FIMAR-72057 format. One record per residue (C-alpha): x, y, z. Coordinates in steps of 0.001 Angstrom, whole numbers, plus 500000, padded with zeros to 6 digits. Layout:
# FIMAR-72057
XYZ;...
# end
This chain:
# FIMAR-72057
500032500026500012;501342503429498997;501815506037501766;499335508859501289;501067512297501449;498060513595503501;498761511072506167;502406512156506343;501323515745506695;498874514791509440;501564512792511289;503999515694511113;501399518148512273;500571515898515228;504280515830516153;504315519597516183;501335519820518432;502782517328520883;506266518966520855;504489522228521580;502648521074524693;505490521422527196;506704524894526190;503110526099526197;502108524612529619;505535525307531379;507953527534529598;510358527573532537;510665523803532671;510888523666528811;513788526196528897;515540524218531628;515224521049529736;516547522606526532;519524524028528407;520265520572529861;520013519105526327;522475521639525048;525107520233527349;524559516505526361;527171515115523933;526433513864520532;526380510203521436;523862510907524232;521614512913521838;521874510179519248;520887507545521873;517888509488523071;516868510122519442;517238506415518572;515168505273521633;512515507800520717;512324506565517179;512182503002518359;509444503556520915;507450505415518245;507790502495515840;506860499971518580;503766502116519422;502769502311515820;503109498476515454;501115498026518567;498303500145517183;498423498289513935;498102494906515736;495253496143517898;493286497746514999;
# end
């Protein structure tokens, strides 16, 4: 099945909404988190990014299995 571009745009839009929740609700905590992230080395950021992608893929697979 071919990926529909509208679905990709919806998914990216949802990511933007989710990423905007913390800065909207608590700008002080968001700023502190971003400051801490700036001090993490490249390997640490890559690890966090990989784990985030992996958990997202697992969640999508779980949703697919349950649907």
